C-alpha positions as CSV (number, residue, x, y, z in Angstrom):
1,M,-86.0,-44.8,-71.8
2,T,-86.6,-47.8,-69.3
3,D,-89.6,-48.9,-67.1
4,E,-86.9,-47.9,-64.2
5,T,-86.3,-44.6,-65.6
6,C,-90.1,-44.0,-66.4
7,Q,-91.1,-44.5,-62.7
8,W,-89.0,-41.8,-61.6
9,Q,-89.7,-37.8,-61.9
10,G,-88.8,-34.5,-60.2
11,W,-91.3,-33.6,-57.5
12,R,-92.5,-30.6,-59.7
13,E,-93.5,-33.0,-62.7
14,A,-94.9,-35.8,-60.6
15,T,-96.9,-32.7,-58.1
16,E,-98.4,-31.6,-61.5
17,Q,-99.7,-34.4,-62.9
18,A,-100.8,-35.8,-59.5
19,L,-103.2,-32.0,-58.5
20,Y,-104.0,-31.3,-62.1
21,G,-103.7,-34.0,-64.7
22,P,-106.4,-36.6,-65.6
23,G,-108.2,-37.6,-62.5
24,G,-106.1,-35.3,-60.4
25,F,-106.6,-34.6,-57.0
26,F,-107.7,-31.0,-57.3
27,L,-110.4,-31.9,-60.3
28,R,-112.4,-34.1,-58.1
29,P,-115.8,-33.1,-57.6
30,E,-115.6,-32.4,-53.8
31,G,-113.1,-29.6,-54.1
32,P,-110.5,-28.5,-51.7
33,A,-112.9,-28.0,-49.0
34,G,-113.5,-31.7,-49.0
35,H,-110.0,-32.4,-47.9
36,F,-108.9,-29.4,-45.9
37,R,-110.5,-26.0,-43.6
38,T,-108.8,-22.7,-44.9
39,S,-109.7,-19.5,-43.6
40,V,-112.5,-19.2,-46.1
41,H,-114.0,-22.0,-44.6
42,A,-113.2,-21.5,-40.7
43,S,-115.6,-18.4,-40.9
44,P,-117.8,-15.9,-43.0
45,L,-115.3,-13.2,-41.2
46,F,-112.8,-13.9,-43.6
47,A,-114.7,-13.1,-46.6
48,E,-116.3,-10.2,-45.0
49,A,-112.6,-8.9,-44.2
50,V,-111.6,-9.4,-47.8
51,A,-115.1,-7.3,-49.1
52,R,-113.7,-4.4,-46.7
53,L,-110.3,-4.8,-48.8
54,L,-111.9,-4.7,-51.8
55,A,-113.9,-1.6,-51.0
56,E,-110.5,0.2,-49.5
57,V,-109.1,-0.5,-53.0
58,A,-112.3,0.7,-54.9
59,E,-111.7,3.8,-52.7
60,E,-108.0,4.4,-53.4
61,L,-109.2,3.7,-57.3
62,G,-111.6,6.8,-56.8
63,T,-114.2,4.0,-58.3
64,G,-117.7,2.4,-57.1
65,E,-116.9,-0.5,-60.0
66,V,-114.3,-2.3,-59.3
67,S,-113.0,-6.5,-60.2
68,F,-112.3,-8.8,-57.7
69,V,-110.0,-11.9,-59.1
70,D,-109.9,-14.7,-57.1
71,V,-107.0,-16.9,-58.1
72,G,-107.2,-20.7,-57.1
73,A,-111.2,-20.2,-56.3
74,G,-111.9,-23.6,-55.4
75,R,-115.4,-24.1,-55.8
76,G,-116.2,-20.4,-55.1
77,E,-116.5,-20.0,-51.7
78,L,-114.4,-16.6,-51.1
79,L,-116.3,-15.3,-54.2
80,T,-119.5,-16.4,-52.9
81,G,-118.6,-14.7,-49.5
82,V,-117.2,-11.6,-51.0
83,L,-120.3,-10.9,-53.4
84,A,-123.0,-11.4,-50.3
85,A,-121.0,-8.7,-48.6
86,V,-120.7,-6.5,-50.9
87,S,-124.2,-6.8,-51.7
88,R,-125.1,-4.8,-48.6
89,R,-123.4,-2.1,-50.0
90,E,-125.0,0.2,-52.5
91,D,-121.8,2.4,-53.4
92,L,-120.0,-0.6,-54.8
93,S,-120.5,-2.5,-58.1
94,V,-118.3,-5.8,-58.7
95,R,-117.2,-7.6,-61.6
96,A,-115.7,-11.1,-60.2
97,Y,-113.9,-13.8,-61.5
98,G,-112.9,-17.1,-60.4
99,V,-109.7,-18.3,-61.5
100,E,-109.6,-22.2,-61.3
101,R,-108.4,-25.2,-63.7
102,A,-111.5,-27.2,-62.2
103,A,-115.1,-26.9,-63.9
104,R,-117.3,-24.2,-62.6
105,P,-119.0,-25.3,-59.7
106,S,-123.0,-25.8,-60.2
107,G,-124.8,-23.3,-58.4
108,L,-122.4,-20.3,-58.9
109,D,-123.7,-17.2,-58.7
110,R,-124.3,-16.5,-62.3
111,R,-122.1,-13.2,-61.9
112,V,-119.1,-14.8,-61.6
113,E,-117.3,-15.2,-64.5
114,W,-115.2,-18.5,-64.4
115,T,-112.1,-19.1,-66.1
116,D,-108.7,-20.9,-66.2
117,R,-106.3,-17.8,-66.2
118,V,-106.3,-14.6,-64.4
119,P,-107.8,-11.8,-67.2
120,D,-105.8,-8.9,-68.2
121,G,-106.2,-5.4,-67.2
122,V,-107.8,-5.8,-63.5
123,R,-108.5,-2.7,-61.9
124,G,-109.5,-3.7,-58.4
125,L,-108.0,-6.6,-56.2
126,L,-106.5,-9.9,-56.9
127,F,-106.7,-12.5,-54.1
128,A,-105.2,-15.2,-54.0
129,N,-105.7,-17.5,-51.0
130,E,-103.7,-20.5,-51.2
131,W,-102.7,-20.9,-54.4
132,L,-98.9,-20.3,-54.5
133,D,-98.4,-23.3,-52.1
134,D,-100.2,-25.8,-54.5
135,V,-97.9,-24.2,-57.6
136,P,-95.8,-27.3,-58.2
137,V,-92.1,-27.2,-57.1
138,D,-89.1,-29.2,-57.6
139,V,-87.2,-30.1,-54.6
140,A,-83.6,-30.3,-53.9
141,G,-81.2,-32.0,-51.4
142,V,-77.6,-32.4,-50.5
143,D,-75.8,-35.8,-51.2
144,D,-73.4,-37.1,-48.5
145,A,-70.4,-35.2,-50.8
146,G,-72.2,-32.4,-50.5
147,V,-73.5,-31.8,-54.0
148,V,-76.8,-30.0,-54.3
149,R,-79.3,-32.7,-56.1
150,Y,-82.8,-32.7,-57.6
151,V,-84.5,-35.2,-55.5
152,E,-86.6,-37.5,-57.8
153,V,-89.9,-39.4,-56.4
154,R,-91.8,-42.5,-57.4
155,A,-95.3,-41.6,-57.9
156,A,-96.8,-44.9,-57.2
157,D,-95.2,-44.7,-53.1
158,G,-93.7,-41.5,-52.6
159,A,-90.3,-43.3,-52.5
160,E,-87.2,-40.8,-53.0
161,R,-83.8,-41.2,-54.9
162,F,-81.0,-38.1,-55.5
163,G,-81.0,-37.5,-59.1
164,R,-78.9,-34.7,-61.2
165,A,-77.2,-31.9,-59.7
166,V,-78.9,-28.7,-59.6
167,E,-77.5,-26.0,-62.6
168,G,-78.7,-22.9,-64.1
169,P,-81.9,-20.8,-63.1
170,D,-82.6,-23.2,-60.1
171,A,-79.2,-23.4,-59.0
172,E,-79.0,-19.2,-58.9
173,W,-82.4,-19.3,-57.3
174,L,-81.2,-21.6,-54.6
175,E,-78.0,-19.7,-53.8
176,R,-79.8,-16.3,-53.6
177,W,-82.9,-17.5,-51.3
178,W,-82.4,-20.7,-50.0
179,P,-78.7,-21.8,-49.9
180,L,-77.9,-25.4,-49.1
181,T,-74.7,-26.3,-47.5
182,E,-75.0,-29.0,-45.1
183,P,-75.6,-33.0,-46.3
184,G,-79.3,-33.8,-45.7
185,G,-80.4,-30.4,-46.2
186,R,-83.8,-30.1,-48.3
187,A,-85.3,-27.0,-49.8
188,E,-88.1,-26.5,-52.4
189,I,-87.3,-24.5,-55.4
190,G,-89.7,-21.6,-55.4
191,R,-88.7,-20.2,-59.1
192,T,-91.8,-21.6,-60.8
193,R,-94.0,-19.9,-57.9
194,D,-92.1,-16.4,-58.3
195,E,-93.2,-16.9,-61.9
196,A,-96.9,-17.6,-61.5
197,W,-97.0,-14.4,-58.7
198,A,-95.5,-12.2,-61.1
199,A,-97.4,-13.0,-64.2
200,A,-100.3,-12.7,-61.8
201,V,-99.4,-9.3,-60.7
202,G,-98.4,-8.1,-64.3
203,R,-102.3,-8.5,-64.8
204,V,-103.3,-5.9,-62.6
205,A,-103.4,-2.5,-64.2
206,A,-104.4,-0.6,-61.0
207,G,-105.4,-1.9,-57.4
208,R,-103.5,-4.3,-55.0
209,A,-102.9,-8.0,-55.6
210,V,-102.4,-10.3,-52.1
211,A,-101.0,-13.5,-52.0
212,V,-102.1,-15.4,-48.5
213,D,-100.2,-18.6,-47.5
214,Y,-98.2,-20.9,-45.0
215,G,-94.7,-19.6,-45.9
216,H,-91.2,-18.6,-44.7
217,V,-89.1,-16.1,-45.6
218,R,-84.8,-15.5,-45.5
219,G,-83.9,-16.3,-42.1
220,S,-86.1,-18.6,-41.3
221,R,-86.2,-21.1,-43.7
222,P,-86.6,-24.6,-42.6
223,P,-83.5,-26.9,-42.8
224,F,-85.2,-30.1,-44.3
225,G,-88.0,-28.1,-46.3
226,T,-92.1,-28.6,-46.0
227,L,-93.0,-30.7,-48.4
228,T,-96.6,-32.6,-47.1
229,G,-99.1,-33.9,-48.1
230,F,-103.4,-33.3,-46.9
231,R,-106.3,-35.6,-47.3
232,G,-109.4,-35.9,-45.9
233,G,-108.4,-33.3,-43.0
234,R,-105.2,-35.1,-42.0
235,E,-101.8,-34.6,-42.7
236,V,-100.8,-37.6,-44.7
237,A,-96.9,-38.5,-46.5
238,P,-96.8,-36.4,-50.1
239,V,-97.4,-39.6,-52.4
240,P,-97.8,-37.9,-55.8
241,D,-100.2,-40.5,-57.1
242,G,-103.4,-38.2,-57.0
243,S,-104.6,-39.1,-53.9
244,C,-103.8,-36.3,-51.5
245,D,-102.9,-33.0,-51.9
246,V,-99.1,-32.2,-52.1
247,T,-98.2,-28.8,-50.8
248,A,-95.2,-26.9,-49.5
249,H,-94.8,-23.5,-47.7
250,V,-94.2,-20.9,-50.1
251,A,-90.8,-18.4,-50.0
252,M,-92.9,-15.2,-49.9
253,D,-89.8,-12.8,-50.0
254,A,-88.8,-14.5,-53.0
255,C,-92.3,-14.2,-54.9
256,A,-92.5,-10.3,-53.2
257,S,-88.9,-9.6,-55.2
258,A,-90.0,-11.5,-58.4
259,G,-93.7,-9.3,-58.5
260,G,-92.0,-5.8,-58.4
261,G,-91.6,-5.4,-54.1
262,G,-94.5,-5.2,-51.8
263,E,-95.4,-5.4,-47.9
264,V,-95.2,-9.2,-46.1
265,V,-97.2,-9.4,-42.9
266,T,-99.4,-12.0,-41.1
267,Q,-102.7,-12.5,-41.2
268,R,-103.0,-11.8,-37.8
269,E,-101.8,-8.2,-38.4
270,A,-103.8,-8.1,-41.8
271,L,-107.0,-9.0,-40.5
272,R,-106.6,-6.8,-37.2
273,G,-106.1,-3.8,-39.7
274,L,-109.4,-4.8,-41.7
275,G,-111.7,-5.2,-38.2
276,V,-110.9,-8.9,-37.5
277,R,-109.9,-8.5,-33.7
278,G,-111.7,-11.5,-31.5
279,E,-112.0,-9.4,-28.3
280,R,-114.8,-11.1,-26.4
281,P,-118.0,-8.7,-25.9
282,A,-118.5,-6.7,-22.7
283,L,-120.4,-8.7,-20.0
284,S,-123.0,-6.3,-19.5
285,L,-124.1,-7.0,-23.0
286,A,-125.4,-10.5,-21.9
287,T,-127.8,-8.5,-19.4
288,S,-128.9,-5.8,-21.6
289,D,-128.9,-7.8,-24.9
290,P,-128.4,-11.7,-24.3
291,G,-129.3,-12.7,-27.8
292,G,-126.6,-9.8,-29.1
293,Y,-124.0,-11.2,-26.7
294,V,-124.6,-14.9,-27.7
295,R,-123.7,-13.4,-31.5
296,A,-121.2,-11.5,-30.5
297,L,-119.3,-14.3,-28.6
298,G,-119.5,-16.6,-31.6
299,A,-117.9,-13.8,-33.7
300,A,-115.1,-13.4,-31.4
301,G,-114.6,-17.0,-31.1
302,A,-114.3,-16.8,-34.9
303,A,-112.2,-13.9,-35.1
304,A,-109.7,-15.3,-32.8
305,E,-109.0,-18.5,-34.7
306,L,-108.5,-16.5,-37.9
307,T,-106.1,-14.4,-36.1
308,A,-104.5,-17.1,-33.5
309,R,-100.8,-17.1,-33.3
310,G,-99.5,-20.5,-33.8
311,G,-102.6,-21.2,-36.4
312,L,-104.3,-19.3,-38.7
313,G,-102.5,-16.0,-37.5
314,D,-99.4,-16.9,-39.0
315,F,-100.4,-17.2,-42.3
316,L,-98.3,-14.6,-44.1
317,W,-100.2,-11.9,-46.6
318,L,-98.0,-10.2,-49.3
319,T,-99.7,-7.1,-51.0
320,R,-98.4,-5.4,-53.7
321,R,-99.8,-2.0,-54.6
322,V,-100.2,-1.3,-58.4
323,D,-100.7,2.3,-59.4
324,G,-102.3,2.9,-62.7
């Protein structure tokens, strides 16, 4: 193998190394929160809504003892928020798991079991917030002759070139979920994400599995793909050298099919159903309880951000119910 050949890799291989290899982006001490803001970091209302969802699952299962599994747990921010919300309830006992490749964060609640794989036999709620978008994928593009080929990347600077033609299971996935026909078209081959989601759902014995991510469904696929990078709170070129997150939107309908079905709704719909509505408090409260009015106004603003169209509210929630 020549030096020239070694410089070029498929996007899946390059991203895996950049994010999770030695010194990888997601293994750094600052964690994802040091570079971008998710719904978890936007407001504690998100964790409180997930806690209410967990209570709903417990009621459906007819038990006060449930598991909460946070897949792609970052540094445990969502786990911390959910456990804080649940601690105010006397009718719910939670066994919490953080599933993450990075080391256990210092100071994390000792009740949390930290692991690099989803536990088997989950009875409760498996919740994956912005996990699937960071499951590495290969990228395909159509060359000038109309042939669908893998796109290869040079990790040092993000330069790209066409590789071999896409064949086999990847070609079948594209044909079913994201057909490419015009020269210049691109797509992220989501088969690895389908498999990851199906495996996670398969670990749930009873309850619900929920994936939350920015994504798309058939009929609204972006014609040139969505591959991008993030670093320090800014969108940057996706260079797989370990200096930034390399991410792409999720084909949520393909994941749903691989996981045995499920419902896909926007975060706006999902959170409003869990009581996060973003409605301003009545002005009369400003007179009768000024402090309460200020607090309610702040909560309304946070709720509005979580459910905003054109922003976090456009995230997609894929929910798969598992009957035990």
